[in-house]
C-alpha positions, 0 to 999 in steps of 0.5 A: 494668552497674555495677547489675547487678554489684553485685547478685550481691554484695548477694545474697551479702552478703544470704545471710550476714545473713539464713540460710535455714532449710534451711541452719540446720536442716543446720547444727544437725543436723551439730552435733547429729551431731558432738556425739553422736559426740564424746560417744560417742567423744571425751568419754569418752577425754578424761574417762578421760585427765583422771581418769587424770591426777587419779589420778596427781596425787593418787598423787603428792601421797600419795607425797609426803606419805608421803615427807615423813612418812618424812623427818620420822620419819628426822629425829626418829630421827636426832635422838634418836640424835644426842641419844643419841650426845652422852650417851654422849660426854658419859658417856664424857668424864666416865668418862675424867676420873674415871679420869684423876682416880683414876690421878692420885691413885693415882700420888700415893699410889705415889709417896709410897709409893716416896719413904717407902720410899727414905727408910726404905732411906736411914736403914737405910743410914745407920744400917748405915754409921753402925754400920760406921763406929763398928766402925771407929772402935772398932777404930782407937781399940783399935789406937791404945790398944794403940800408945799403952799400948806406948809408955808402958810400953814393953813389948809386951803379949800378947793377953789384956792388949790385950783387957783394955785395949781393953775398958776403954778402950771402956767408958769411950767412949759410942759409943751417944750418939755414934751418936745424935747423928750420926743426928739430925744427918743427918735 
């Protein structure tokens, strides 16, 4: 029994090692039919799916390249606008500095004109005050002269005598020289 029991196992193992021609034909036939079915039904769909995927990848690459070109173009436009903005800012700054310099110079000129006007006005005021003071001095000298004359002569003079004496006294004093010295002393 031991030897007979081994025979069917050996026959099975032998079957795997030495295949039967009929089994081989059926296997090849099943493989061929499966291949034809796959070729007619599955492979076109697989190829179509692969083509669709390839087109989608190519479109994505094209889209990415277009996007990159657009981004490069936008970057170049941005840089050009930035350069233009910097140039405009520099121009505005230069104009502002020029305007400030002009304004400063104009303020200096206006200030000098105002100072000159004030100086001239002050000179005129001084001359007016000098004339007024000289007139007051003249009147005071005239009054003092009349008083001194009355005391000396011990008599009262009439208006014509007063005028004649005042004019004589004033003609002896050079008020223009006095006014000129005082004007020079204040400058």
